[in-house]
N, C-alpha and C positions, 0 to 999 in steps of 0.2 A: 541133397536130402531124398530126393526123389529117387535118385538111382540107387541109394543107401550104401555109398561111398562115404561111411560115419570116417574114415581113418584120415581122409582129407580134411575135413569140418574140424578134427581135434585138431591136428597139426595147425592150421589157422588159430584156432582158440588157443594152443599152447604158446605161439609167435606173439600173440596179441597181446595175452596178459605180461609176457616178460617184456614186449618192446614199451605196451603200457607202463609199466613199474618206471624202466628205466625213463621213460621221457618224465614221469613225475617228478622224479629227481632231479634229470638236467633241464628239462626244459617246462617245469612247472604243469605239466600235463597238457598243454593247450592243443596237442599233434594228436593225441594218444586216440582220439574220436576218430581219425581218417586211416588209421592202418586196418581195421575188420573189412572193410568195404576193398581196399583196393587189393587184400590179401585173398580174397576171397574170388575177385576176377583174374587174378594170375593164376589163379588154379582151378577156376572155369575155363579159363583161354587153354591150359596146359593138358587139360582133361581134352581138348579137341572143341570145346563151345568156342561161341561168339557172340560177344555181350550186343554187338552192333547189330544184330537179328532181332530182338527184343524189340516187342511191340506193344504199344497201350493202348485200350480202346473205351472211348466215353462210357457203353453198360459197365464194362469191369469195373473201372474207378468207381462207377457210382454205387456198383453193388460191393466193393469193398467195404468204403465209406459206410453205406448202412449197414455192413456187418457189423464192422470194428469198433463203431464209434462208442459203443458201452465198455469197450476193453481200455480207452483211453481212464474214464472214470475210475474203473475196476483196479487199473495200475496204481491211480492215486489213492484210492482207498485201502490197498493192500499195504502203501507205501506207509501209511499212515498205522496202520494196523502193526508193522514190523516197527515202527521209529519214533511211535508218540512214547513209547515209553520213558528214552532218554530225556525227552523237554519235559515230562512229567516227575521225573525223578528227582532233574536239578531244582526244578522250581517248587515243588512240594516241600522237599528236604530243607530249601533255602530257609523257607519260613519259620519251620521248627528247630533245627539245626546250623543254621546258618552256611553264607556260601562256601566256605571252604569245606566243611564236610558233604557240604551237596556235589561238589563239582571231583570230590576223591571218588564219592560213590558212583557219580556217572560213569567216570574212567575206569571203574572197576567193570563195570556192566559191559560198559564200550569194547573193552580187551574180548571178554566170555562171549559178546553177540557176533564181534567180529568172525572170532574165532570158528563156532560152530555156523554160520554162515557159509565161510570159504569149506567146510565140509560135507556142505549139501551136493559138492558137484560132480558125483557118482551118478544120482538118479536123475540129474540134471541130462548127463552124456546119456545114458541108458533111456531117457523118455525123446531125447531130441533124435538120436540112431532109429529107435524104432518106430515113430513119428509116424514115414510113409508107409513102412508096412502095415500098420495098425489101419490107417484110414483105407487100402487098399482091402486088407481084410473086411472091414466094416463095408464096404461097397461090394462084394463079392458075396458075403452073406446073404445079400438081399431081404435084409430086415428093415423097416424103415425107421423106427426108433429103437433099437436094439443093438445087441453086441454079437459078435461071433463069440464063440466058446474059450471062455480062459485068454480073456485080453489083459491089457497092462496092468487091471489093477487087481490080478491076482498074483502079480510078481513083482509090484514093487514092496510089498509087505516082509518079502524077504528081504531088504535093504536094511529097516532098522535095527538087523542085529551088529552093524556099527555103531551102535549108540552106546550097546553093552558094555564095550573095551575102556570106550570112551569115558564113562562114569567112573571108571575105574583107576583110569590114568591121570584124567581132565589135571589134578593139580600140579603135578611133576612135570607134565606139557608147558602149561602155563608159566610156572618158574623156568622151566630152561630158556625158552623163547626171550621174557618179559623182566623175568629176576624175582629176587623174592618178596618185594614190596606189591607185586601182585598177586602174590599168592591167596588175596580173596575172589579175585578173577576165578582160579582154578574150582572153588566150592560153586561158583555161578555157574560156570563150562558144565560141571557135572550136572547140578539140574537142568540146566537149558539142555542137556542131552538128549531129552524127553521128544524136544524141540523136532529133531531129525525125524522122528515118527510122523509129525505133523506135515514137514517139507515133504517127505516122498509119498503121503497119500495125498497130499493136496497136487501135488504134480501128475502122478496118477489119476486124480480125477479131473485135471486139467485137458487131459487127452480125451477123454468122455465129452468136457464141455462143446470144446473145438470141432470135434468130429459130428456131434449133434447140432451145433451152432447156437449151444443155450447162452449164447453170451450177454444177454439180457439178465438170464437167471443169477449167472454166474459174478455179473453188477449188484445184483441184490444181495446176494452170500457176502460180499466184498465188504459193503456197505454195514450190513449188520454184524461181522465182526469188529469192523474197527469200532463202531458204537461200543460193542459190550466191551471192546479194551480198556476204552477211553471210561469208561462206567465203574468197571472194575478196577482198574488203576487207582482212579478216586478212591474209592474202600480200602485199600489193598496197601500202596507208598507208605501212608503215615505210620503203618502200623508194622509191617515188612520190611520196607524199603526196597532194596532191586531185588527182592526175593519176591514180595509181593508184588512186582511187575512181571518177574517170570511167571507167576500161578496166573497174573490177568491172561497173560499170553496163551497161555494154554488154555483156558477158560473159553476165551475168544475163537480159536482156533478149533475147538470142538466145537462149535456153533459152527463156525464158517465151512467147516468140511461136512461133519457128519448132522447135527441136529436140525437140520433145516430142510437137508434130504427125506427127514421122514413124514413130512409134511406134502410133498412134491411127487405125486405118482412117476413121474415118467422119470425122476433121479432114483426110484428105491432099487432098481434092479442093480443099476450101478452101488450104490449104498449094499447091497448085498453083498456083492462082490468084495466088498473092499471089508464086511466084517468076515468075510469064510477067510480070506488073508490074516486078519488082524486073529482070530481064534484057531487056527492051526500056523500057527507062529512059528513052529519048530520044522515045519514040514520045508523043502525048497521045492516052490510049485512050478510045473511045466506046462505049457502049452500044450492041448490035445487036437 
């Protein structure tokens, strides 16, 4: 990553996905977690590196632990925000419609959710590939708490455009892969297409968080987002079932990614860059 050799990293991820899928079928997934590390070591060695020369130091270990502990809780809060919908749909609809109807609704929702999560990979590739360059530009800009002109936030809004065709073809795609009985998941996937917008903006914001070491703030926003999601789910699911859960997701991510930044001066510059991208969505932004 530091040398911007994204092609090698991408190849490792492709091999990882294929091998992981095979292992889950043949071996129950028990060895899938080992592959990414081994593959990266092999690629690193073939590029001329030597992992035996790596050394750790006490101060660096303590620094990393001190800086990263909020991210552990952040990851848990983000997972709750993304996954609690399925649990609440099942529990709340079981009480009102019965267990069979609840399981059917969760099944449709889960198919749409998995599909939309799989479609977020272009943004992940972009952010991971550009991360070292963004950090370098940040250091060379000489700004203590700011960004060089036109950082990744101005480019990420270009990516949600692929949510528009998804909205139009969601039902045919679902029925093609999963069959006619999952056609309702196609309608949910169409509604979910707006989640790509929040995913893209969240990943772009993440690069700002990392370079400014705002991990505790990031933890706070994730907890607020998860709490909002649970509260709105409680209100919406009895009325609209899976569609209510999607509404709750959009509201919670709006709070998590945008609204809280309004009240934090240090985040307003980043928020302004995101707004610039959103309100000039017809342009393809280029760095200056």
